C-alpha positions in Angstrom: 88.8 118.7 92.0 85.8 119.0 94.2 86.0 115.3 95.6 89.7 115.4 96.6 90.9 115.6 100.3 91.2 119.0 101.3 94.7 118.2 102.6 95.6 116.7 99.2 98.7 117.5 97.1 97.5 118.7 94.0 100.5 120.1 91.6 103.9 119.7 91.2 105.9 122.4 89.3 109.6 121.6 89.3 110.5 121.0 93.3 107.5 123.2 94.4 104.3 121.5 95.4 100.9 123.2 95.8 98.0 122.0 97.6 94.4 121.9 97.1 94.3 125.3 98.8 97.6 128.0 98.3 100.2 126.3 100.6 103.7 125.6 99.2 106.8 123.5 100.4 109.9 122.6 99.1 111.9 119.1 99.0 114.3 118.6 101.7 117.0 116.3 100.5 116.1 113.4 98.1 113.8 114.7 95.1 110.6 112.8 94.3 112.5 110.0 91.8 113.9 108.4 95.0 110.5 107.3 96.3 109.6 105.7 93.0 112.3 102.6 93.6 111.0 99.9 95.5 114.4 98.1 96.1 114.6 97.0 99.6 111.2 97.5 100.6 109.9 95.2 103.3 108.0 92.5 101.6 104.2 92.1 102.4 103.4 90.4 105.7 102.9 86.5 105.6 99.6 85.2 106.0 98.4 83.1 109.2 97.5 79.5 108.4 95.2 78.3 110.9 94.1 74.4 111.4 91.7 73.2 108.8 94.0 75.1 106.0 92.2 78.4 106.7 94.4 81.3 105.7 93.9 84.6 107.4 95.6 87.6 105.6 96.3 90.7 107.3 95.0 94.4 106.5 96.0 97.3 107.5 94.1 101.1 107.6 96.6 102.7 105.1 96.4 106.4 103.8 94.9 107.8 100.7 97.2 108.1 98.1 96.6 112.1 97.8 98.0 112.7 101.2 101.5 111.0 100.7 104.0 113.8 99.9 106.2 113.1 96.9 109.6 114.0 99.0 110.5 115.3 102.7 109.3 118.9 103.1 111.1 121.6 104.8 110.5 121.5 108.7 109.6 124.4 111.1 108.5 122.5 114.4 110.5 119.9 116.7 107.0 118.1 117.4 103.6 118.5 115.9 101.1 120.0 118.4 98.9 117.4 119.0 99.5 114.7 121.4 97.1 111.7 121.0 95.0 111.5 124.3 95.7 115.1 125.4 92.6 117.0 124.2 93.8 120.3 125.3 96.5 119.9 122.2 93.8 119.0 119.6 93.6 122.4 117.9 92.3 121.2 114.6 88.9 120.4 114.0 88.0 117.6 111.5 84.6 118.9 110.1 86.4 121.8 108.8 88.0 121.6 105.5 90.4 124.6 106.6 91.1 122.7 109.7 92.1 119.7 107.7 94.4 121.2 105.5 96.2 123.2 108.4 96.1 119.7 110.1 98.0 118.0 107.4 100.3 121.0 106.8 101.1 121.1 110.4 102.4 117.5 110.4 104.6 118.1 106.9 106.3 120.9 108.6 107.4 118.8 112.1 110.3 116.9 112.5 108.3 114.3 114.9 104.8 113.7 115.4 103.8 111.8 118.8 101.6 108.6 118.2 100.2 105.7 120.1 97.5 103.1 120.3 94.3 105.0 120.0 91.1 103.0 119.1 93.4 100.0 118.3 97.0 99.3 117.5 96.4 100.2 113.9 95.0 103.5 113.8 94.8 106.5 111.0 97.3 108.6 113.2 100.3 106.5 112.2 99.6 106.9 108.7 98.9 110.5 108.4 102.5 111.0 110.0 104.1 108.9 107.7 102.2 110.2 104.8 103.5 113.7 105.7 107.1 113.2 105.4 107.3 113.7 109.3 108.7 111.1 111.6 106.4 108.8 114.0 107.7 109.0 117.9 105.9 105.9 118.7 105.2 106.2 122.3 104.5 102.7 123.1 105.7 100.8 120.2 107.2 98.2 122.3 104.1 97.2 123.7 102.5 96.9 120.2 102.1 92.9 119.4 103.7 92.5 116.0 100.6 91.1 114.2 98.7 94.0 115.2 100.8 96.4 113.1 102.1 93.9 110.5 102.5 96.6 107.8 104.7 99.1 109.9 108.5 98.6 109.5 109.2 98.3 113.2 113.0 98.4 113.1 112.7 101.8 111.1 110.3 103.0 113.9 112.5 102.2 116.7 115.4 103.7 114.9 113.4 107.1 114.4 112.3 107.0 117.9 115.8 106.7 119.3 117.9 109.0 117.1 120.5 111.0 119.1 119.0 114.2 120.8 115.3 113.0 120.5 113.2 113.2 123.5 109.5 112.6 124.0 108.2 116.2 122.7 111.3 117.8 122.1 114.5 117.8 120.2 118.2 118.5 121.6 119.6 120.3 118.6 123.2 120.0 119.9 122.9 116.0 119.9 120.7 115.9 116.9 121.9 114.0 113.8 120.2 115.5 110.9 121.8 113.0 108.4 120.6 110.3 110.4 117.3 111.9 110.6 116.9 112.1 106.8 118.2 108.8 106.3 115.5 107.4 108.1 112.7 109.6 107.0 113.8 109.0 103.3 113.2 104.9 103.7 110.2 105.4 106.1 108.4 107.3 103.2 109.3 105.2 100.3 107.8 102.4 102.8 104.7 104.4 102.7 104.5 105.0 99.3 105.1 101.2 98.4 103.3 99.4 101.4 100.9 101.8 103.0 99.2 103.8 100.2 95.7 102.7 99.9 95.9 101.9 96.4 99.0 99.3 97.1 97.0 98.0 99.8 94.0 97.3 97.4 96.3 95.4 94.6 97.7 93.6 97.5 94.3 92.3 98.8 93.2 91.6 95.3 96.5 89.6 94.6 95.7 87.4 97.5 92.2 86.8 96.1 93.7 85.0 92.9 92.3 81.3 93.3 89.4 82.2 95.4 87.2 83.8 92.7 84.6 81.3 93.1 84.2 81.8 96.8 80.8 83.3 97.7 81.7 84.1 101.0 84.3 86.5 102.8 84.9 86.5 106.4 85.8 89.8 107.6 87.7 90.0 111.1 88.1 93.2 113.2 90.2 93.5 116.6 88.3 93.5 119.8 87.6 96.8 121.4 90.0 97.6 124.3 
């Protein structure tokens, strides 16, 4: 498919998955069937009702469905190379298809990937990490206002950040609890598939528009620039 994202997943053969270019990985722990279930998934965020009966529904950036891995990939690195804000760690160029593929593959092979607020609190980096089956190490999570990232499961993100043996930029393998890692990553990936995938967010938005079909005006609010 010439229109597919260069990092997209294309083909599944048994428990092996191939990308749009010849790269493969195997499922670690649960297989794809686990992520089809939606039991226990965090409910959609509640709208904010303002004076005058004005209702504001939150939206999220989300991630292309084709970038969401069907299961947790095998890992090679403690932390992904890129550290947001440190240009010296930016090894991949977004304008190159080969680099885009390598970037997403690199995230998929990392136990953890660092993220933080960039242009705003709701930034694509969070979603790329979650879609890759890596765990986000959200540097400034406690400073994030809940209304800025309402679609992200904060309790799971806090748990991911504070697993035994995990420090900013490194993992102490003597303390690391791999079972807790997989318990957390499995539930975060399932949340990503059911709440952060572009198709699910589009369906959520359309569901909220029921009853407003005759409206001729829609106000779309963006956050102020920092």
